[in-house]
C-alpha positions in Angstrom: 47.1 73.6 78.5 49.9 76.5 78.1 51.5 77.1 75.0 54.7 77.4 74.9 57.9 77.8 72.6 59.6 74.4 71.5 62.3 74.8 69.1 64.2 77.3 67.0 64.7 76.3 63.1 66.5 78.6 60.3 64.7 77.8 57.4 64.1 79.4 53.9 61.2 81.9 53.8 58.3 82.9 51.2 57.0 86.4 52.1 53.3 86.6 50.4 50.2 88.3 50.3 48.3 84.9 50.1 47.9 84.2 53.7 48.6 80.9 54.7 48.3 79.3 58.1 48.3 75.9 60.1 45.5 73.5 58.7 45.9 74.5 54.9 47.3 73.2 52.1 49.3 75.6 50.0 50.7 76.4 46.6 53.5 77.9 45.7 54.6 78.7 41.9 57.3 80.6 40.1 59.8 80.6 37.3 63.3 81.3 36.7 66.9 80.9 38.3 66.2 82.7 41.5 62.9 80.8 42.2 64.6 77.6 41.5 67.4 78.2 43.3 65.1 79.1 46.3 62.9 76.0 45.2 65.6 73.6 45.7 67.1 74.9 48.9 63.3 74.2 49.9 63.2 70.6 48.9 66.8 70.2 50.8 65.1 71.8 53.8 61.8 70.2 53.9 60.3 72.7 55.6 60.0 76.7 55.2 58.4 79.6 57.0 55.8 81.8 55.2 55.7 84.9 56.2 52.2 87.3 55.8 52.6 90.8 53.6 50.4 93.2 52.5 49.8 94.2 48.8 51.2 97.9 49.3 54.5 95.9 50.7 56.7 94.5 49.3 58.6 93.4 52.4 58.1 93.8 55.8 59.5 93.7 59.5 59.2 90.7 60.8 60.5 90.0 64.1 58.2 89.2 66.6 55.7 88.4 64.1 53.8 84.9 64.0 54.7 82.9 60.7 53.4 80.1 59.6 55.6 76.7 59.2 55.2 74.8 56.2 56.4 71.1 55.4 57.3 69.9 51.6 54.5 67.4 49.9 55.8 67.7 46.5 57.4 69.7 44.1 56.6 69.6 40.4 59.6 70.7 38.6 58.9 69.8 34.8 54.8 69.2 34.0 54.2 73.1 33.9 55.7 76.0 32.7 56.6 77.2 36.6 57.6 74.8 39.4 54.8 74.4 42.1 55.5 73.5 45.5 52.8 71.8 47.2 52.9 72.1 51.2 51.2 71.2 54.4 50.9 74.3 56.6 51.0 72.7 59.8 52.6 75.1 62.6 53.5 78.3 63.2 56.4 80.3 65.1 57.9 83.6 66.5 60.3 85.3 64.0 63.7 86.1 65.8 64.9 88.6 63.5 63.8 91.0 60.8 64.3 90.2 56.9 65.6 92.4 53.7 66.4 91.9 50.4 69.9 89.7 51.4 68.1 87.2 53.5 68.1 83.5 52.5 66.7 81.8 55.6 64.5 83.0 58.7 65.3 81.9 61.8 62.1 81.7 64.1 60.9 79.8 67.5 58.2 77.2 66.9 55.1 77.9 69.3 52.4 75.8 70.2 49.0 76.3 68.2 46.2 78.0 69.6 44.9 75.9 73.0 41.9 73.8 72.3 38.7 75.5 72.8 34.9 74.1 73.0 32.2 75.2 70.5 30.4 77.9 71.1 27.1 79.7 69.5 29.6 82.7 68.2 31.7 79.7 66.8 28.8 78.1 65.2 27.6 81.1 63.5 30.8 81.7 61.8 31.6 78.3 61.1 28.3 78.0 58.9 29.1 81.3 57.6 32.6 79.8 56.5 31.0 76.2 55.4 28.8 78.0 52.5 31.9 79.9 51.2 34.4 77.1 51.2 31.7 74.4 49.3 30.7 76.9 47.1 33.4 78.6 46.0 36.8 78.1 47.5 38.0 74.9 48.7 40.4 74.1 45.3 41.9 77.5 45.5 42.8 77.0 49.6 42.9 73.1 49.3 41.9 72.7 52.6 40.6 69.2 53.9 37.0 69.6 54.8 36.3 67.3 57.9 32.7 67.5 59.6 35.1 68.0 63.1 37.0 71.1 61.5 33.4 72.7 61.5 33.0 72.2 65.1 36.6 73.6 65.8 36.8 77.2 66.6 40.8 77.7 65.8 40.3 75.8 62.3 37.5 78.1 61.6 39.1 81.2 62.6 42.4 80.5 60.7 40.3 79.9 57.8 38.9 83.3 57.8 41.9 84.9 58.6 43.2 83.4 55.8 40.6 84.3 53.7 39.6 87.8 54.7 41.5 91.3 53.2 42.2 92.6 56.7 45.8 94.4 57.6 48.7 92.0 58.5 48.8 94.1 61.8 45.0 93.1 62.3 45.8 89.4 61.9 49.3 89.1 63.8 47.3 90.9 66.4 44.6 88.2 66.5 47.4 85.5 66.4 49.3 86.5 69.3 46.9 85.8 71.5 46.9 82.8 73.4 43.8 81.3 72.5 41.1 82.3 69.5 38.4 83.4 72.1 39.0 87.3 70.7 39.2 86.3 67.2 35.7 84.6 67.7 34.2 87.6 68.9 36.1 89.9 66.3 35.4 87.6 63.9 31.2 87.0 64.3 31.2 91.2 64.5 32.7 91.6 61.5 30.8 89.0 59.7 27.6 89.6 61.1 27.8 92.9 58.5 27.9 90.8 55.8 24.7 89.4 53.4 25.6 85.8 53.8 23.8 85.2 50.4 26.7 87.0 48.3 28.0 85.0 46.6 31.2 87.0 45.5 34.4 87.8 47.1 33.9 91.2 46.1 31.9 92.3 49.3 34.4 90.7 51.6 37.2 93.2 49.6 35.5 96.2 50.8 35.7 95.5 54.4 
């Protein structure tokens, strides 16, 4: 099945070091007039683009990058000190222009997700490793929907690892722009074979 562009959308966007990719539930919180105005614009559009950035880079030039597409599940305006948006990250697209401090919206072209792949031995390894992490420590933080079928889905497994691992945005973008997940599976397998699967802390992953 070919992967091709299907639509262009000019939507509010959010730049974040928490890399949110299709197949997860994301939560974004903030406070103040600027955040409130931004949240209102997201509420009106009911969707937004999510842009990955590195911790050391306050903003990025993103033309040509993969950006995640999310729809609003709910916005909690009042129950806490901050406003919290709960989002279903369900797709991605290619950014068609750079963003800067003056940008209010991002124009991106929605792209078909990775083509379906059959489970393979390498994927079973990275899937088992991921399952250990999610079940023990990370389900609440990522909000992922754990389903038996997901563990056998190479696309889903690779996307969850790319959310978790502290790889550079450039590396993640290079893997995401390929038409399927086969290169990502090979890359992640080599990387994760170097990690002790009995390690219970993310500190080891943070040193990669």
